[in-house]
All heavy atoms as a GROMACS GRO file, in nm:
protein
  575
    1MET      N    1 -17.318  19.770  -8.485
    1MET     CA    2 -17.252  19.734  -8.606
    1MET      C    3 -17.218  19.861  -8.684
    1MET      O    4 -17.299  19.950  -8.699
    1MET     CB    5 -17.342  19.643  -8.689
    1MET     CG    6 -17.279  19.590  -8.811
    1MET     SD    7 -17.389  19.462  -8.875
    1MET     CE    8 -17.296  19.414  -9.013
    2ILE      N    9 -17.096  19.869  -8.734
    2ILE     CA   10 -17.051  19.987  -8.804
    2ILE      C   11 -17.092  19.979  -8.951
    2ILE      O   12 -17.078  19.874  -9.015
    2ILE     CB   13 -16.898  20.000  -8.794
    2ILE    CG1   14 -16.858  20.016  -8.648
    2ILE    CG2   15 -16.847  20.116  -8.877
    2ILE    CD1   16 -16.710  20.014  -8.625
    3ASN      N   17 -17.144  20.087  -9.005
    3ASN     CA   18 -17.179  20.092  -9.146
    3ASN      C   19 -17.054  20.105  -9.230
    3ASN      O   20 -16.975  20.196  -9.210
    3ASN     CB   21 -17.269  20.214  -9.173
    3ASN     CG   22 -17.408  20.174  -9.208
    3ASN    OD1   23 -17.433  20.059  -9.242
    3ASN    ND2   24 -17.500  20.268  -9.200
    4ASP      N   25 -17.033  20.018  -9.323
    4ASP     CA   26 -16.917  20.024  -9.412
    4ASP      C   27 -16.963  20.087  -9.543
    4ASP      O   28 -17.035  20.027  -9.619
    4ASP     CB   29 -16.862  19.883  -9.436
    4ASP     CG   30 -16.730  19.887  -9.510
    4ASP    OD1   31 -16.678  19.998  -9.534
    4ASP    OD2   32 -16.679  19.780  -9.542
    5LEU      N   33 -16.918  20.210  -9.568
    5LEU     CA   34 -16.963  20.283  -9.686
    5LEU      C   35 -16.863  20.279  -9.800
    5LEU      O   36 -16.877  20.351  -9.897
    5LEU     CB   37 -16.993  20.429  -9.647
    5LEU     CG   38 -17.099  20.447  -9.539
    5LEU    CD1   39 -17.114  20.593  -9.502
    5LEU    CD2   40 -17.232  20.392  -9.586
    6ARG      N   41 -16.761  20.197  -9.789
    6ARG     CA   42 -16.661  20.188  -9.896
    6ARG      C   43 -16.711  20.099 -10.007
    6ARG      O   44 -16.764  19.992  -9.984
    6ARG     CB   45 -16.530  20.133  -9.842
    6ARG     CG   46 -16.466  20.223  -9.739
    6ARG     CD   47 -16.345  20.158  -9.680
    6ARG     NE   48 -16.392  20.047  -9.596
    6ARG     CZ   49 -16.317  19.950  -9.551
    6ARG    NH1   50 -16.190  19.946  -9.582
    6ARG    NH2   51 -16.366  19.855  -9.476
    7GLY      N   52 -16.687  20.140 -10.132
    7GLY     CA   53 -16.718  20.056 -10.247
    7GLY      C   54 -16.866  20.049 -10.277
    7GLY      O   55 -16.949  20.110 -10.210
    8PRO      N   56 -16.900  19.971 -10.378
    8PRO     CA   57 -17.041  19.959 -10.417
    8PRO      C   58 -17.118  19.877 -10.314
    8PRO      O   59 -17.061  19.795 -10.244
    8PRO     CB   60 -17.033  19.885 -10.550
    8PRO     CG   61 -16.905  19.809 -10.545
    8PRO     CD   62 -16.812  19.892 -10.462
    9PRO      N   63 -17.248  19.901 -10.304
    9PRO     CA   64 -17.327  19.823 -10.208
    9PRO      C   65 -17.333  19.676 -10.250
    9PRO      O   66 -17.337  19.643 -10.368
    9PRO     CB   67 -17.465  19.888 -10.215
    9PRO     CG   68 -17.469  19.954 -10.348
    9PRO     CD   69 -17.328  19.995 -10.380
   10ALA      N   70 -17.331  19.590 -10.152
   10ALA     CA   71 -17.339  19.446 -10.179
   10ALA      C   72 -17.482  19.410 -10.216
   10ALA      O   73 -17.576  19.448 -10.147
   10ALA     CB   74 -17.292  19.367 -10.058
   11THR      N   75 -17.496  19.338 -10.325
   11THR     CA   76 -17.628  19.289 -10.365
   11THR      C   77 -17.623  19.137 -10.368
   11THR      O   78 -17.518  19.077 -10.348
   11THR     CB   79 -17.666  19.344 -10.505
   11THR    OG1   80 -17.566  19.302 -10.598
   11THR    CG2   81 -17.674  19.494 -10.505
   12ASP      N   82 -17.737  19.076 -10.396
   12ASP     CA   83 -17.743  18.930 -10.397
   12ASP      C   84 -17.644  18.869 -10.496
   12ASP      O   85 -17.579  18.770 -10.467
   12ASP     CB   86 -17.884  18.882 -10.431
   12ASP     CG   87 -17.983  18.910 -10.320
   12ASP    OD1   88 -17.937  18.941 -10.208
   12ASP    OD2   89 -18.104  18.903 -10.345
   13ASN      N   90 -17.630  18.932 -10.614
   13ASN     CA   91 -17.539  18.874 -10.712
   13ASN      C   92 -17.394  18.887 -10.668
   13ASN      O   93 -17.310  18.805 -10.704
   13ASN     CB   94 -17.560  18.933 -10.851
   13ASN     CG   95 -17.536  19.082 -10.855
   13ASN    OD1   96 -17.552  19.151 -10.755
   13ASN    ND2   97 -17.503  19.134 -10.971
   14HIS      N   98 -17.360  18.990 -10.590
   14HIS     CA   99 -17.224  19.001 -10.536
   14HIS      C  100 -17.197  18.888 -10.436
   14HIS      O  101 -17.092  18.825 -10.439
   14HIS     CB  102 -17.202  19.136 -10.466
   14HIS     CG  103 -17.196  19.251 -10.561
   14HIS    ND1  104 -17.303  19.334 -10.580
   14HIS    CD2  105 -17.097  19.295 -10.641
   14HIS    CE1  106 -17.269  19.427 -10.668
   14HIS    NE2  107 -17.144  19.404 -10.708
   15VAL      N  108 -17.291  18.865 -10.347
   15VAL     CA  109 -17.274  18.761 -10.245
   15VAL      C  110 -17.266  18.623 -10.311
   15VAL      O  111 -17.180  18.542 -10.276
   15VAL     CB  112 -17.390  18.766 -10.143
   15VAL    CG1  113 -17.382  18.650 -10.046
   15VAL    CG2  114 -17.388  18.898 -10.068
   16MET      N  115 -17.349  18.597 -10.409
   16MET     CA  116 -17.347  18.467 -10.477
   16MET      C  117 -17.215  18.448 -10.552
   16MET      O  118 -17.161  18.338 -10.556
   16MET     CB  119 -17.465  18.454 -10.573
   16MET     CG  120 -17.600  18.449 -10.503
   16MET     SD  121 -17.611  18.322 -10.375
   16MET     CE  122 -17.606  18.175 -10.473
   17GLY      N  123 -17.160  18.556 -10.608
   17GLY     CA  124 -17.031  18.549 -10.676
   17GLY      C  125 -16.920  18.513 -10.580
   17GLY      O  126 -16.827  18.439 -10.614
   18GLU      N  127 -16.926  18.567 -10.458
   18GLU     CA  128 -16.825  18.538 -10.357
   18GLU      C  129 -16.831  18.391 -10.316
   18GLU      O  130 -16.728  18.326 -10.297
   18GLU     CB  131 -16.844  18.628 -10.235
   18GLU     CG  132 -16.813  18.773 -10.265
   18GLU     CD  133 -16.855  18.867 -10.154
   18GLU    OE1  134 -16.886  18.819 -10.042
   18GLU    OE2  135 -16.857  18.989 -10.178
   19ILE      N  136 -16.951  18.336 -10.305
   19ILE     CA  137 -16.967  18.195 -10.267
   19ILE      C  138 -16.908  18.104 -10.375
   19ILE      O  139 -16.838  18.008 -10.345
   19ILE     CB  140 -17.116  18.163 -10.241
   19ILE    CG1  141 -17.163  18.237 -10.116
   19ILE    CG2  142 -17.137  18.013 -10.226
   19ILE    CD1  143 -17.312  18.231 -10.093
   20VAL      N  144 -16.936  18.136 -10.501
   20VAL     CA  145 -16.883  18.058 -10.612
   20VAL      C  146 -16.730  18.067 -10.614
   20VAL      O  147 -16.661  17.966 -10.633
   20VAL     CB  148 -16.943  18.106 -10.746
   20VAL    CG1  149 -16.872  18.042 -10.863
   20VAL    CG2  150 -17.092  18.077 -10.750
   21LEU      N  151 -16.677  18.187 -10.592
   21LEU     CA  152 -16.532  18.206 -10.590
   21LEU      C  153 -16.468  18.125 -10.477
   21LEU      O  154 -16.363  18.065 -10.494
   21LEU     CB  155 -16.498  18.354 -10.578
   21LEU     CG  156 -16.350  18.391 -10.585
   21LEU    CD1  157 -16.288  18.342 -10.715
   21LEU    CD2  158 -16.332  18.541 -10.571
   22GLU      N  159 -16.531  18.123 -10.360
   22GLU     CA  160 -16.479  18.043 -10.249
   22GLU      C  161 -16.470  17.897 -10.288
   22GLU      O  162 -16.370  17.830 -10.261
   22GLU     CB  163 -16.570  18.057 -10.126
   22GLU     CG  164 -16.549  18.182 -10.047
   22GLU     CD  165 -16.640  18.189  -9.927
   22GLU    OE1  166 -16.722  18.096  -9.904
   22GLU    OE2  167 -16.630  18.288  -9.853
   23ALA      N  168 -16.574  17.844 -10.353
   23ALA     CA  169 -16.575  17.704 -10.392
   23ALA      C  170 -16.466  17.675 -10.495
   23ALA      O  171 -16.396  17.573 -10.486
   23ALA     CB  172 -16.712  17.665 -10.447
   24MET      N  173 -16.450  17.765 -10.592
   24MET     CA  174 -16.347  17.746 -10.694
   24MET      C  175 -16.207  17.748 -10.631
   24MET      O  176 -16.123  17.664 -10.664
   24MET     CB  177 -16.357  17.857 -10.800
   24MET     CG  178 -16.478  17.844 -10.888
   24MET     SD  179 -16.503  17.985 -10.997
   24MET     CE  180 -16.345  18.004 -11.073
   25LEU      N  181 -16.185  17.844 -10.543
   25LEU     CA  182 -16.055  17.854 -10.476
   25LEU      C  183 -16.028  17.731 -10.390
   25LEU      O  184 -15.918  17.677 -10.388
   25LEU     CB  185 -16.047  17.981 -10.392
   25LEU     CG  186 -16.033  18.110 -10.470
   25LEU    CD1  187 -16.053  18.230 -10.377
   25LEU    CD2  188 -15.897  18.118 -10.538
   26TYR      N  189 -16.130  17.688 -10.316
   26TYR     CA  190 -16.115  17.572 -10.228
   26TYR      C  191 -16.074  17.448 -10.309
   26TYR      O  192 -15.982  17.377 -10.272
   26TYR     CB  193 -16.243  17.546 -10.151
   26TYR     CG  194 -16.231  17.433 -10.052
   26TYR    CD1  195 -16.180  17.457  -9.925
   26TYR    CD2  196 -16.268  17.304 -10.084
   26TYR    CE1  197 -16.167  17.354  -9.833
   26TYR    CE2  198 -16.256  17.200  -9.994
   26TYR     CZ  199 -16.206  17.226  -9.868
   26TYR     OH  200 -16.192  17.124  -9.778
   27ASP      N  201 -16.144  17.425 -10.421
   27ASP     CA  202 -16.113  17.308 -10.504
   27ASP      C  203 -15.971  17.316 -10.560
   27ASP      O  204 -15.897  17.217 -10.558
   27ASP     CB  205 -16.213  17.295 -10.619
   27ASP     CG  206 -16.349  17.249 -10.573
   27ASP    OD1  207 -16.358  17.193 -10.461
   27ASP    OD2  208 -16.446  17.268 -10.647
   28ARG      N  209 -15.932  17.433 -10.609
   28ARG     CA  210 -15.798  17.450 -10.668
   28ARG      C  211 -15.690  17.432 -10.563
   28ARG      O  212 -15.591  17.365 -10.584
   28ARG     CB  213 -15.789  17.588 -10.734
   28ARG     CG  214 -15.652  17.621 -10.785
   28ARG     CD  215 -15.618  17.538 -10.908
   28ARG     NE  216 -15.489  17.577 -10.957
   28ARG     CZ  217 -15.383  17.497 -10.962
   28ARG    NH1  218 -15.394  17.372 -10.923
   28ARG    NH2  219 -15.268  17.540 -11.005
   29MET      N  220 -15.709  17.494 -10.447
   29MET     CA  221 -15.608  17.487 -10.342
   29MET      C  222 -15.603  17.349 -10.277
   29MET      O  223 -15.499  17.307 -10.229
   29MET     CB  224 -15.632  17.595 -10.238
   29MET     CG  225 -15.599  17.732 -10.290
   29MET     SD  226 -15.608  17.855 -10.162
   29MET     CE  227 -15.749  17.945 -10.216
   30ARG      N  228 -15.714  17.279 -10.278
   30ARG     CA  229 -15.718  17.143 -10.221
   30ARG      C  230 -15.628  17.049 -10.302
   30ARG      O  231 -15.573  16.954 -10.249
   30ARG     CB  232 -15.862  17.094 -10.222
   30ARG     CG  233 -15.884  16.962 -10.156
   30ARG     CD  234 -15.887  16.980 -10.010
   30ARG     NE  235 -15.932  16.856  -9.950
   30ARG     CZ  236 -15.949  16.841  -9.823
   30ARG    NH1  237 -15.927  16.940  -9.742
   30ARG    NH2  238 -15.987  16.728  -9.775
   31GLN      N  239 -15.613  17.076 -10.431
   31GLN     CA  240 -15.522  16.997 -10.515
   31GLN      C  241 -15.378  17.018 -10.472
   31GLN      O  242 -15.297  16.925 -10.478
   31GLN     CB  243 -15.538  17.037 -10.662
   31GLN     CG  244 -15.674  17.006 -10.718
   31GLN     CD  245 -15.693  17.069 -10.855
   31GLN    OE1  246 -15.603  17.131 -10.910
   31GLN    NE2  247 -15.813  17.054 -10.910
   32ILE      N  248 -15.345  17.137 -10.429
   32ILE     CA  249 -15.209  17.172 -10.387
   32ILE      C  250 -15.183  17.128 -10.243
   32ILE      O  251 -15.076  17.078 -10.210
   32ILE     CB  252 -15.185  17.324 -10.397
   32ILE    CG1  253 -15.216  17.375 -10.538
   32ILE    CG2  254 -15.046  17.363 -10.353
   32ILE    CD1  255 -15.124  17.322 -10.644
   33CYS      N  256 -15.284  17.148 -10.158
   33CYS     CA  257 -15.268  17.122 -10.015
   33CYS      C  258 -15.391  17.046  -9.963
   33CYS      O  259 -15.494  17.106  -9.934
   33CYS     CB  260 -15.253  17.255  -9.941
   33CYS     SG  261 -15.242  17.240  -9.763
   34PRO      N  262 -15.381  16.913  -9.951
   34PRO     CA  263 -15.496  16.836  -9.904
   34PRO      C  264 -15.537  16.867  -9.759
   34PRO      O  265 -15.647  16.832  -9.718
   34PRO     CB  266 -15.450  16.690  -9.915
   34PRO     CG  267 -15.318  16.691  -9.981
   34PRO     CD  268 -15.269  16.830  -9.988
   35THR      N  269 -15.450  16.934  -9.684
   35THR     CA  270 -15.482  16.966  -9.544
   35THR      C  271 -15.542  17.105  -9.529
   35THR      O  272 -15.541  17.161  -9.420
   35THR     CB  273 -15.356  16.954  -9.456
   35THR    OG1  274 -15.257  17.044  -9.506
   35THR    CG2  275 -15.304  16.813  -9.454
   36ILE      N  276 -15.596  17.161  -9.638
   36ILE     CA  277 -15.659  17.293  -9.630
   36ILE      C  278 -15.781  17.284  -9.539
   36ILE      O  279 -15.854  17.184  -9.540
   36ILE     CB  280 -15.696  17.344  -9.770
   36ILE    CG1  281 -15.724  17.494  -9.765
   36ILE    CG2  282 -15.811  17.271  -9.829
   36ILE    CD1  283 -15.725  17.558  -9.902
   37ARG      N  284 -15.801  17.384  -9.457
   37ARG     CA  285 -15.912  17.382  -9.361
   37ARG      C  286 -16.031  17.464  -9.410
   37ARG      O  287 -16.144  17.418  -9.403
   37ARG     CB  288 -15.865  17.435  -9.226
   37ARG     CG  289 -15.766  17.344  -9.160
   37ARG     CD  290 -15.726  17.399  -9.027
   37ARG     NE  291 -15.635  17.306  -8.959
   37ARG     CZ  292 -15.561  17.340  -8.858
   37ARG    NH1  293 -15.564  17.461  -8.810
   37ARG    NH2  294 -15.482  17.251  -8.802
   38ASP      N  295 -16.005  17.587  -9.455
   38ASP     CA  296 -16.117  17.673  -9.493
   38ASP      C  297 -16.068  17.785  -9.584
   38ASP      O  298 -15.952  17.824  -9.578
   38ASP     CB  299 -16.181  17.734  -9.368
   38ASP     CG  300 -16.319  17.790  -9.394
   38ASP    OD1  301 -16.377  17.762  -9.500
   38ASP    OD2  302 -16.369  17.864  -9.308
   39VAL      N  303 -16.160  17.834  -9.668
   39VAL     CA  304 -16.135  17.949  -9.754
   39VAL      C  305 -16.251  18.045  -9.734
   39VAL      O  306 -16.367  18.003  -9.735
   39VAL     CB  307 -16.128  17.907  -9.903
   39VAL    CG1  308 -16.115  18.029  -9.992
   39VAL    CG2  309 -16.013  17.812  -9.926
   40CYS      N  310 -16.220  18.172  -9.716
   40CYS     CA  311 -16.323  18.273  -9.698
   40CYS      C  312 -16.290  18.394  -9.784
   40CYS      O  313 -16.183  18.452  -9.772
   40CYS     CB  314 -16.331  18.314  -9.551
   40CYS     SG  315 -16.458  18.440  -9.521
   41VAL      N  316 -16.383  18.431  -9.873
   41VAL     CA  317 -16.369  18.552  -9.953
   41VAL      C  318 -16.449  18.660  -9.880
   41VAL      O  319 -16.568  18.644  -9.857
   41VAL     CB  320 -16.423  18.531 -10.096
   41VAL    CG1  321 -16.417  18.660 -10.175
   41VAL    CG2  322 -16.344  18.422 -10.166
   42THR      N  323 -16.382  18.768  -9.843
   42THR     CA  324 -16.447  18.874  -9.768
   42THR      C  325 -16.464  18.997  -9.857
   42THR      O  326 -16.398  19.012  -9.959
   42THR     CB  327 -16.364  18.913  -9.644
   42THR    OG1  328 -16.237  18.962  -9.688
   42THR    CG2  329 -16.344  18.795  -9.553
   43LYS      N  330 -16.552  19.085  -9.819
   43LYS     CA  331 -16.578  19.207  -9.895
   43LYS      C  332 -16.506  19.322  -9.826
   43LYS      O  333 -16.523  19.346  -9.709
   43LYS     CB  334 -16.729  19.233  -9.900
   43LYS     CG  335 -16.768  19.353  -9.980
   43LYS     CD  336 -16.752  19.326 -10.127
   43LYS     CE  337 -16.808  19.442 -10.205
   43LYS     NZ  338 -16.743  19.464 -10.329
   44ASP      N  339 -16.425  19.395  -9.903
   44ASP     CA  340 -16.354  19.512  -9.851
   44ASP      C  341 -16.351  19.617  -9.961
   44ASP      O  342 -16.258  19.620 -10.041
   44ASP     CB  343 -16.213  19.474  -9.808
   44ASP     CG  344 -16.136  19.594  -9.754
   44ASP    OD1  345 -16.199  19.681  -9.693
   44ASP    OD2  346 -16.014  19.601  -9.776
   45GLY      N  347 -16.453  19.699  -9.967
   45GLY     CA  348 -16.460  19.799 -10.073
   45GLY      C  349 -16.476  19.732 -10.207
   45GLY      O  350 -16.568  19.654 -10.228
   46VAL      N  351 -16.387  19.760 -10.300
   46VAL     CA  352 -16.396  19.702 -10.433
   46VAL      C  353 -16.309  19.578 -10.446
   46VAL      O  354 -16.311  19.510 -10.547
   46VAL     CB  355 -16.358  19.804 -10.542
   46VAL    CG1  356 -16.459  19.916 -10.546
   46VAL    CG2  357 -16.219  19.858 -10.518
   47ASN      N  358 -16.228  19.548 -10.346
   47ASN     CA  359 -16.141  19.431 -10.347
   47ASN      C  360 -16.211  19.311 -10.284
   47ASN      O  361 -16.306  19.326 -10.209
   47ASN     CB  362 -16.012  19.458 -10.270
   47ASN     CG  363 -15.934  19.572 -10.331
   47ASN    OD1  364 -15.923  19.583 -10.451
   47ASN    ND2  365 -15.880  19.657 -10.247
   48LEU      N  366 -16.161  19.194 -10.314
   48LEU     CA  367 -16.212  19.072 -10.252
   48LEU      C  368 -16.096  18.998 -10.187
   48LEU      O  369 -16.037  18.908 -10.246
   48LEU     CB  370 -16.280  18.981 -10.356
   48LEU     CG  371 -16.412  19.028 -10.412
   48LEU    CD1  372 -16.460  18.934 -10.522
   48LEU    CD2  373 -16.516  19.039 -10.304
   49PRO      N  374 -16.059  19.037 -10.063
   49PRO     CA  375 -15.952  18.965  -9.995
   49PRO      C  376 -15.992  18.820  -9.968
   49PRO      O  377 -16.109  18.790  -9.945
   49PRO     CB  378 -15.936  19.040  -9.863
   49PRO     CG  379 -16.003  19.171  -9.883
   49PRO     CD  380 -16.110  19.148  -9.986
   50VAL      N  381 -15.894  18.732  -9.973
   50VAL     CA  382 -15.917  18.590  -9.950
   50VAL      C  383 -15.840  18.548  -9.826
   50VAL      O  384 -15.721  18.576  -9.815
   50VAL     CB  385 -15.872  18.507 -10.072
   50VAL    CG1  386 -15.888  18.359 -10.045
   50VAL    CG2  387 -15.950  18.546 -10.195
   51VAL      N  388 -15.907  18.482  -9.734
   51VAL     CA  389 -15.844  18.430  -9.614
   51VAL      C  390 -15.844  18.278  -9.625
   51VAL      O  391 -15.948  18.218  -9.651
   51VAL     CB  392 -15.921  18.474  -9.487
   51VAL    CG1  393 -15.855  18.419  -9.362
   51VAL    CG2  394 -15.931  18.626  -9.481
   52VAL      N  395 -15.726  18.217  -9.607
   52VAL     CA  396 -15.712  18.073  -9.622
   52VAL      C  397 -15.652  18.015  -9.495
   52VAL      O  398 -15.554  18.067  -9.443
   52VAL     CB  399 -15.622  18.038  -9.742
   52VAL    CG1  400 -15.608  17.888  -9.757
   52VAL    CG2  401 -15.675  18.100  -9.870
   53SER      N  402 -15.710  17.908  -9.446
   53SER     CA  403 -15.658  17.839  -9.330
   53SER      C  404 -15.607  17.702  -9.375
   53SER      O  405 -15.682  17.624  -9.433
   53SER     CB  406 -15.768  17.822  -9.224
   53SER     OG  407 -15.722  17.742  -9.118
   54ILE      N  408 -15.478  17.676  -9.349
   54ILE     CA  409 -15.420  17.547  -9.387
   54ILE      C  410 -15.340  17.491  -9.270
   54ILE      O  411 -15.304  17.563  -9.177
   54ILE     CB  412 -15.327  17.557  -9.511
   54ILE    CG1  413 -15.202  17.638  -9.479
   54ILE    CG2  414 -15.399  17.613  -9.629
   54ILE    CD1  415 -15.097  17.632  -9.588
   55LYS      N  416 -15.315  17.363  -9.279
   55LYS     CA  417 -15.222  17.297  -9.186
   55LYS      C  418 -15.106  17.249  -9.273
   55LYS      O  419 -15.113  17.142  -9.335
   55LYS     CB  420 -15.290  17.180  -9.115
   55LYS     CG  421 -15.203  17.115  -9.012
   55LYS     CD  422 -15.278  17.007  -8.938
   55LYS     CE  423 -15.187  16.948  -8.832
   55LYS     NZ  424 -15.254  16.840  -8.760
   56PRO      N  425 -15.000  17.332  -9.283
   56PRO     CA  426 -14.891  17.297  -9.375
   56PRO      C  427 -14.819  17.170  -9.333
   56PRO      O  428 -14.801  17.142  -9.215
   56PRO     CB  429 -14.798  17.418  -9.369
   56PRO     CG  430 -14.835  17.492  -9.246
   56PRO     CD  431 -14.975  17.455  -9.210
   57THR      N  432 -14.780  17.092  -9.434
   57THR     CA  433 -14.708  16.968  -9.407
   57THR      C  434 -14.562  16.976  -9.451
   57THR      O  435 -14.485  16.885  -9.423
   57THR     CB  436 -14.776  16.850  -9.480
   57THR    OG1  437 -14.785  16.879  -9.619
   57THR    CG2  438 -14.914  16.824  -9.423
   58PHE      N  439 -14.525  17.084  -9.522
   58PHE     CA  440 -14.385  17.105  -9.558
   58PHE      C  441 -14.359  17.255  -9.576
   58PHE      O  442 -14.452  17.333  -9.597
   58PHE     CB  443 -14.345  17.028  -9.685
   58PHE     CG  444 -14.421  17.067  -9.809
   58PHE    CD1  445 -14.378  17.171  -9.889
   58PHE    CD2  446 -14.536  16.999  -9.844
   58PHE    CE1  447 -14.447  17.207 -10.003
   58PHE    CE2  448 -14.606  17.033  -9.959
   58PHE     CZ  449 -14.561  17.139 -10.038
   59ILE      N  450 -14.234  17.294  -9.565
   59ILE     CA  451 -14.196  17.434  -9.579
   59ILE      C  452 -14.224  17.478  -9.722
   59ILE      O  453 -14.192  17.409  -9.817
   59ILE     CB  454 -14.046  17.453  -9.546
   59ILE    CG1  455 -14.023  17.422  -9.399
   59ILE    CG2  456 -14.000  17.593  -9.580
   59ILE    CD1  457 -13.878  17.424  -9.356
   60GLY      N  458 -14.285  17.594  -9.737
   60GLY     CA  459 -14.316  17.647  -9.868
   60GLY      C  460 -14.455  17.613  -9.918
   60GLY      O  461 -14.496  17.660 -10.024
   61GLN      N  462 -14.528  17.531  -9.844
   61GLN     CA  463 -14.661  17.493  -9.888
   61GLN      C  464 -14.756  17.612  -9.886
   61GLN      O  465 -14.842  17.624  -9.975
   61GLN     CB  466 -14.716  17.380  -9.802
   61GLN     CG  467 -14.840  17.318  -9.860
   61GLN     CD  468 -14.881  17.192  -9.787
   61GLN    OE1  469 -14.850  17.175  -9.669
   61GLN    NE2  470 -14.949  17.102  -9.855
   62ALA      N  471 -14.742  17.700  -9.790
   62ALA     CA  472 -14.827  17.820  -9.785
   62ALA      C  473 -14.805  17.905  -9.909
   62ALA      O  474 -14.901  17.958  -9.967
   62ALA     CB  475 -14.798  17.901  -9.659
   63ARG      N  476 -14.682  17.916  -9.955
   63ARG     CA  477 -14.651  17.990 -10.077
   63ARG      C  478 -14.719  17.924 -10.197
   63ARG      O  479 -14.776  17.992 -10.282
   63ARG     CB  480 -14.501  17.996 -10.100
   63ARG     CG  481 -14.463  18.080 -10.222
   63ARG     CD  482 -14.325  18.053 -10.273
   63ARG     NE  483 -14.320  17.913 -10.318
   63ARG     CZ  484 -14.221  17.829 -10.293
   63ARG    NH1  485 -14.118  17.868 -10.223
   63ARG    NH2  486 -14.223  17.705 -10.336
   64ASP      N  487 -14.714  17.793 -10.205
   64ASP     CA  488 -14.777  17.720 -10.316
   64ASP      C  489 -14.928  17.744 -10.318
   64ASP      O  490 -14.988  17.761 -10.425
   64ASP     CB  491 -14.749  17.571 -10.306
   64ASP     CG  492 -14.601  17.538 -10.326
   64ASP    OD1  493 -14.526  17.626 -10.375
   64ASP    OD2  494 -14.561  17.425 -10.291
   65VAL      N  495 -14.989  17.745 -10.201
   65VAL     CA  496 -15.133  17.769 -10.192
   65VAL      C  497 -15.165  17.912 -10.235
   65VAL      O  498 -15.261  17.937 -10.307
   65VAL     CB  499 -15.184  17.740 -10.048
   65VAL    CG1  500 -15.325  17.790 -10.029
   65VAL    CG2  501 -15.175  17.592 -10.018
   66MET      N  502 -15.082  18.007 -10.193
   66MET     CA  503 -15.103  18.146 -10.231
   66MET      C  504 -15.092  18.163 -10.383
   66MET      O  505 -15.174  18.230 -10.445
   66MET     CB  506 -15.000  18.235 -10.162
   66MET     CG  507 -15.010  18.381 -10.199
   66MET     SD  508 -14.878  18.481 -10.132
   66MET     CE  509 -14.738  18.415 -10.220
   67LEU      N  510 -14.993  18.100 -10.443
   67LEU     CA  511 -14.977  18.108 -10.588
   67LEU      C  512 -15.094  18.042 -10.661
   67LEU      O  513 -15.137  18.089 -10.766
   67LEU     CB  514 -14.845  18.045 -10.630
   67LEU     CG  515 -14.720  18.122 -10.586
   67LEU    CD1  516 -14.594  18.042 -10.620
   67LEU    CD2  517 -14.715  18.259 -10.647
   68ALA      N  518 -15.148  17.935 -10.604
   68ALA     CA  519 -15.265  17.872 -10.662
   68ALA      C  520 -15.386  17.967 -10.657
   68ALA      O  521 -15.465  17.974 -10.752
   68ALA     CB  522 -15.299  17.742 -10.590
   69ALA      N  523 -15.398  18.042 -10.547
   69ALA     CA  524 -15.507  18.139 -10.536
   69ALA      C  525 -15.493  18.249 -10.640
   69ALA      O  526 -15.590  18.289 -10.704
   69ALA     CB  527 -15.510  18.199 -10.395
   70PHE      N  528 -15.370  18.296 -10.661
   70PHE     CA  529 -15.347  18.401 -10.760
   70PHE      C  530 -15.373  18.352 -10.902
   70PHE      O  531 -15.415  18.430 -10.987
   70PHE     CB  532 -15.205  18.455 -10.751
   70PHE     CG  533 -15.180  18.543 -10.631
   70PHE    CD1  534 -15.057  18.540 -10.569
   70PHE    CD2  535 -15.277  18.628 -10.582
   70PHE    CE1  536 -15.032  18.623 -10.460
   70PHE    CE2  537 -15.253  18.708 -10.473
   70PHE     CZ  538 -15.130  18.706 -10.412
   71SER      N  539 -15.350  18.226 -10.928
   71SER     CA  540 -15.363  18.176 -11.064
   71SER      C  541 -15.502  18.122 -11.096
   71SER      O  542 -15.529  18.085 -11.209
   71SER     CB  543 -15.258  18.066 -11.090
   71SER     OG  544 -15.285  17.953 -11.011
   72THR      N  545 -15.590  18.117 -10.996
   72THR     CA  546 -15.725  18.068 -11.019
   72THR      C  547 -15.810  18.180 -11.080
   72THR      O  548 -15.815  18.290 -11.026
   72THR     CB  549 -15.790  18.022 -10.888
   72THR    OG1  550 -15.710  17.918 -10.832
   72THR    CG2  551 -15.931  17.969 -10.910
   73GLU      N  552 -15.873  18.151 -11.192
   73GLU     CA  553 -15.956  18.251 -11.256
   73GLU      C  554 -16.090  18.258 -11.184
   73GLU      O  555 -16.157  18.158 -11.166
   73GLU     CB  556 -15.977  18.216 -11.403
   73GLU     CG  557 -15.850  18.230 -11.484
   73GLU     CD  558 -15.877  18.219 -11.631
   73GLU    OE1  559 -15.989  18.249 -11.675
   73GLU    OE2  560 -15.783  18.179 -11.701
   74GLY      N  561 -16.123  18.377 -11.142
   74GLY     CA  562 -16.250  18.399 -11.071
   74GLY      C  563 -16.358  18.441 -11.166
   74GLY      O  564 -16.390  18.373 -11.261
   75ARG      N  565 -16.408  18.557 -11.141
   75ARG     CA  566 -16.520  18.605 -11.223
   75ARG      C  567 -16.472  18.662 -11.353
   75ARG      O  568 -16.385  18.727 -11.374
   75ARG     CB  569 -16.594  18.713 -11.148
   75ARG     CG  570 -16.633  18.670 -11.011
   75ARG     CD  571 -16.713  18.779 -10.955
   75ARG     NE  572 -16.669  18.808 -10.821
   75ARG     CZ  573 -16.744  18.860 -10.732
   75ARG    NH1  574 -16.864  18.892 -10.761
   75ARG    NH2  575 -16.701  18.886 -10.614
   0.00000   0.00000   0.00000
């Protein structure tokens, strides 16, 4: 396993914050796209990239989900 030395070290409160953020994002995006499969907040240095898996039912739905993620207030 490679040591990732970018950004601050992850502590318990960082991990718990990511879990809460995942749940908030999932609930918000589920309102936009009922066929959402999964949401994962990953750690990358000081940023928190979000990976979302959906099964789109119409063109532009992925954009709507992305905009919902951007507009959801996290921490």
